[in-house]
Backbone as a ProteinNet text record, in pm:
[ID]
protein_1_A
[PRIMARY]
MIGIDVTSINRIKNMYEKFGLKAYQRFLDEDEIQLIKRPETAAGFWAAKEAASKAIGTGIGKECSFHDIKIKKDKKGAPKIKYKKEIRKKFNIKKSHLSISHDSDFAIAVVNIEKKNKKS
[TERTIARY]
6760.1	6792.3	6684.3	6644.5	6539.8	6591.5	6553.5	6581.8	6454.6	6438.3	6319.3	6362	6288.9	6316.5	6188.7	6175	6064.7	6125.1	6066.7	6119.7	6008.3	6039.9	5945	5929.6	5807.7	5781.7	5815.4	5780.5	5810	5959.3	6039.3	6185.5	6237.2	6190.8	6233.3	6177.3	6052.4	5990.6	6066.4	6099.1	6174.1	6313.9	6376.8	6509.7	6503	6398.9	6382.7	6352.5	6267.4	6234.1	6356	6445.5	6565.8	6675.5	6697.5	6811.3	6774.1	6646	6602.6	6649.2	6677.1	6716	6838.2	6929.7	7048.5	7011.9	6899.1	6854.4	6828.2	6758.6	6730.2	6856.5	6945.6	7068.6	7157.8	7137.6	7216	7191.3	7067.4	7036.3	6972.3	6949.4	6886.8	6968.4	6960.9	7020.4	6912.9	6949.7	6857.7	6732.9	6748.5	6632.6	6535.5	6589.8	6505.6	6434	6504.9	6444.8	6325.8	6334	6222.4	6095.8	6110.3	5994.9	5927.1	5993	5942	5840.6	5717.8	5611.4	5562.5	5585.6	5539.2	5642.7	5642	5737.3	5722.2	5601.2	5579.4	5662.7	5673.4	5752.5	5900.4	5948.4	6089.7	6121.3	6033	6054.4	6053.4	5965.9	5962.3	6090.8	6147.2	6273.6	6387.7	6388.1	6489.7	6479.6	6358.8	6337.7	6379.4	6349.9	6385.6	6536.3	6609.7	6755.7	6815.5	6760.1	6805.2	6775.2	6654.7	6617	6705.7	6736.7	6821.6	6961.7	7014.4	7148.1	7145.2	7035.3	7021.3	7005.4	6941.7	6922.3	7055.5	7155.2	7287	7375.1	7322.8	7393.4	7491.9	7483.8	7581.9	7522.3	7400.8	7347.9	7414.4	7362.2	7422.7	7554.2	7659.8	7791.3	7898.3	8014.5	8132	8114.9	8054.9	8042	7928.2	7825.1	7708.7	7650.1	7656.6	7603.8	7465.3	7397.9	7268.6	7278.7	7390.4	7405.1	7450.2	7467.3	7493.4	7363.4	7251.4	7119.6	7032.9	6961.9	6879.9	6735	6643.4	6500.9	6437.6	6357.2	6280.9	6137.4	6052.2	5914.6	5887.1	5809.6	5775	5657.2	5608.9	5501.7	5373.8	5352.7	5232.2	5254.7	5376.4	5407.1	5462.9	5482.9	5539.5	5688.9	5738.5	5881.1	5968.6	6081.7	6182.8	6314.8	6396.2	6524.2	6636.5	6749.5	6865	6990.9	7083	7212.4	7311.3	7411.4	7518.7	7585.9	7644.3	7707.5	7810.1	7889.4	7993	7931	7819.9	7751.9	7688.3	7622.2	7562.3	7667	7783.6	7890	7946.9	7976.4	8037.5	7947.9	7816.5	7724.1	7644	7686	7630.3	7478.6	7430.6	7287.5	7238.4	7136.5	7073.3	6956.6	6863.5	6745.1	6712.7	6642.8	6598	6453.3	6379.2	6237.7	6211.6	6122.1	6096.2	5947.2	5906.8	5771.9	5782.8	5708.3	5707.2	5562	5540	5408	5423.2	5320.9	5322.3	5181.6	5176.3	5048.2	5075.5	4991.3	5000.7	5139.3	5221.7	5350.1	5471.4	5450	5564.1	5559.3	5678.5	5696	5773.1	5739.4	5807.1	5843.9	5956.3	6000.2	6057.8	6034.4	6090.4	6161.3	6282.3	6359.7	6396	6372.5	6409	6507.4	6620.8	6716.6	6735	6753.7	6785.7	6932.4	7002.8	7145.2	7166	7272.8	7309.7	7359.2	7337.8	7391.7	7541.9	7612.3	7758.3	7799.4	7897.1	7946.2	8054.9	8054.9	8152.6	8287.5
13660.8	13800.9	13885.1	13992.6	14079.2	14222.7	14293	14435.2	14506.8	14629.3	14708.5	14853	14919.8	15060.7	15130.5	15255	15339.5	15461.4	15500.1	15608.8	15705.7	15832.8	15936.7	15936.4	15920.8	15924.2	16061.8	16167.2	16302.9	16329	16271	16288.9	16231.2	16112.8	16050	16127.5	16169.4	16248.4	16379.2	16449.9	16576	16553.4	16445.3	16411.7	16390.9	16320.4	16296.3	16426.7	16509.8	16637.3	16728	16721.8	16806.2	16751.9	16618.3	16559.5	16472.1	16446.2	16364.5	16220.8	16159.4	16018.6	15987.2	16083.5	16060.8	16026.9	16079.3	16046.9	15897.8	15840.3	15697.1	15614.6	15662.7	15588.6	15577.8	15663.5	15657.2	15526.4	15474	15354.8	15241.6	15262.6	15159.8	15136.2	15013.8	14989.3	15009.7	14997	15026.2	14937.7	14809.7	14719.4	14761.8	14802.1	14846.4	14977.6	15068.3	15196.6	15173.1	15071.8	15040.6	15000.9	14953.6	14912.3	15030.7	15145.6	15262	15336.8	15339.3	15413.7	15530.8	15522.3	15625.1	15645.5	15762.8	15787.3	15686.7	15635.9	15537.2	15411.7	15371.3	15252.7	15278.3	15394.1	15428.5	15433.3	15493.7	15500.7	15360.9	15274.1	15136	15062.2	15086.1	15021.7	15073.5	15204.3	15261.5	15192.8	15188.1	15125.4	14978.6	14909	14767.6	14746.8	14830.9	14815.2	14852.1	14954.3	14988.6	14872.4	14817.4	14705.1	14583.8	14558.8	14444.3	14458.9	14581.3	14603.2	14589.3	14629.8	14614.9	14468.4	14389.4	14247.4	14173.5	14218.7	14153.5	14220.2	14327.1	14389.4	14497.5	14550.8	14652.3	14790.1	14797.4	14922.5	14951.1	15050	15088	15159.2	15115.5	15174.7	15097.5	15092.2	15030.8	14881.4	14810.6	14664.3	14621.1	14705	14671.6	14801.9	14819	14940.9	14914	15021.4	15006.7	14912.6	14918.9	14840.2	14695.9	14658.7	14518.8	14441.5	14513	14455.6	14482.1	14381.2	14392.5	14358.9	14440.2	14416.4	14386.1	14281.3	14242.4	14219.3	14191.1	14152.6	14017.8	13934	13804.9	13822.2	13711.9	13717.2	13780.1	13771.8	13829.9	13973.4	14025	14161.5	14175	14062.6	14067.9	14099.4	14181.7	14215.3	14099.3	14087.6	13987.6	14060.7	14013.1	14078.3	13976.2	14022	13934.1	14016.5	13955.3	14017.3	13969.4	14051.7	14007.2	13884.4	13803.3	13677.7	13699.3	13804.6	13831	13856.9	13928	13958.5	13831.3	13752.7	13627	13537.1	13528.7	13442.5	13499	13627.6	13689.7	13679.7	13693.2	13694.3	13564	13462.7	13327.9	13323.1	13395.2	13407.6	13291.1	13223.5	13113.9	13166.7	13238.5	13292.4	13428.7	13509	13638.7	13661.1	13726.2	13752.1	13900.4	13957.7	14101.9	14130	14227.3	14281.1	14433.2	14497.4	14643.2	14689.7	14800.9	14860.6	15011.7	15083.8	15228.8	15278.6	15387.1	15449.2	15594.6	15680	15822.3	15874.3	15909.8	15974.8	15884.4	15756.8	15670.1	15536.1	15485	15348.6	15272.8	15146.5	15063.1	14930.3	14876.5	14746.8	14663.3	14534.1	14437.4	14330.1	14297	14190.2	14087.5	13962.6	13850.2	13764.7	13735.3	13647.7	13518.7	13412.8	13283.3	13257.9	13220.5	13191.7	13042.5	13011.4	12871.6	12813.1	12684.2	12615.9	12607.9	12644.1	12635.3	12490	12449.6	12312.1	12304.2	12197.8	12180.3	12142.9
11498	11517.3	11448	11513.9	11461.4	11455.1	11348	11335.8	11296.7	11345.2	11314.2	11288.3	11200.1	11174.3	11130.8	11167.9	11124.2	11054.8	10942.9	10860.9	10824.6	10827.8	10788.1	10635.5	10589.4	10444.9	10389.2	10462.6	10415.8	10402.8	10489.8	10480.1	10349	10313.6	10188	10068.7	10077.3	9970.4	9948.7	10056	10045.1	9989.5	10029.7	9978.1	9827.2	9780.9	9636.6	9562.7	9619.9	9554.8	9543.8	9640.9	9640.5	9549.1	9551.7	9481.6	9362.1	9341	9229	9241.8	9129.4	9124.2	9211.2	9225.5	9309.2	9453.3	9499.4	9635	9647.1	9550.8	9553	9530.1	9443.2	9414.8	9537.6	9634.9	9758.1	9832.8	9823.2	9901.4	9821.2	9692.1	9608.1	9482.2	9428	9296.8	9189.7	9065.2	8954.7	8956	8987	8993.4	9103.3	9216.9	9327.3	9292.1	9227	9187.6	9095.5	9010.1	8919.2	8994.5	9116.9	9197.8	9268.2	9270.4	9342.9	9256.8	9303.5	9235	9319.3	9452.1	9544.5	9655.4	9718.5	9828.6	9943.5	9965.6	10071.6	10048.9	9922.9	9889.9	9915.6	9872.7	9894.8	10044.1	10122.2	10266.7	10327.8	10277.7	10325.5	10294.7	10175.7	10139.4	10227.3	10255	10344.8	10480.9	10535.2	10665.9	10663.7	10553.7	10542.6	10548.2	10477.8	10477.2	10613.1	10677.3	10812.9	10908.2	10899.8	10986.9	10959.9	10833.2	10797.8	10857.2	10855.4	10912.5	11064.9	11124.5	11270.3	11308.8	11224	11253.4	11263	11189.5	11199.3	11304.7	11364.6	11476	11439.7	11317	11277.8	11254.9	11205.5	11154.1	11020.4	10948.7	10821.1	10849.5	10784	10806.9	10733.2	10794.5	10731.8	10707.2	10802.6	10788.9	10698.1	10684.8	10602.7	10548.3	10418.3	10355.8	10297.3	10257.3	10191.8	10071.1	10000	9877	9901.9	10029	10064.3	10085.7	10074.5	10099.2	9977.1	9930.2	9809.3	9842.1	9789.2	9807.9	9673.1	9671	9552	9595.1	9499	9531	9466.6	9536.8	9479.4	9383.1	9327.2	9226.6	9279.5	9410	9470.3	9518.4	9501.3	9542.4	9682.4	9751.1	9885.9	9879.1	9970.7	9968	10014.1	9950.3	9985.2	10003.8	10095.1	10122.5	10114.6	10064.3	10052.5	10077.9	10151.7	10176.9	10071.6	10041.8	9952.2	10013.2	9926.3	9967.9	10079.5	10068.3	10169.4	10307	10308.3	10433.6	10490.9	10402.8	10449.5	10514	10451.5	10503.2	10633.7	10636.1	10753.6	10877.1	10856.8	10969.7	10982.5	10905.3	10918.3	10896	10793.1	10766.8	10681.2	10729.9	10655.7	10573	10636.4	10570.4	10630.3	10550.8	10601.1	10559	10647.1	10625	10647.5	10566.1	10570.4	10570.2	10651.7	10648.3	10647.8	10557	10546.5	10553.6	10624.4	10629.1	10635.2	10591	10605.1	10630.6	10705	10738.8	10771	10720.8	10748.5	10709.2	10806.4	10776.8	10789.8	10820.4	10850.5	10778.5	10752	10701.6	10808.9	10825.9	10924.1	10858.9	10901.4	10848.6	10962.6	10952.1	11046	10964.3	11005.7	10941.4	11047	11012.7	11098.1	11019.4	11079.6	11012.3	11093.1	11018.7	11077.4	11050.7	11153.7	11137.8	11113.5	11042	11020.9	11151.2	11169.2	11286.2	11270.4	11378	11374.5	11394.1	11316.9	11326.2	11432.8	11507.8	11617	11563
[MASK]
++++++++++++++++++++++++++++++++++++++++++++++++++++++++++++++++++++++++++++++++++++++++++++++++++++++++++++++++++++++++

């Protein structure tokens, strides 16, 4: 399953300028906020979580919220994504892969999930 999302960097930047830290707390936890150094990164994380929710077929909402998805970086700085245990179990997720990029005014993210084989 694949999900993709594109997000306006200026929209995230304006949201932060208007609401401060509360803007980031809407879609990030404290560990994720520590990774944000620029608006491009925040927009990429927003896009990643939207793409992750689309990959499971729900979008952000009642079944999967921003806080059901966690973004980290590996030792080389590459983004990693993980769903909460309840979401992984409900949607039969084995592995998830994330790519984020940004250029000019937009951030884009693609999430690919591998599902577990169902047992007969």
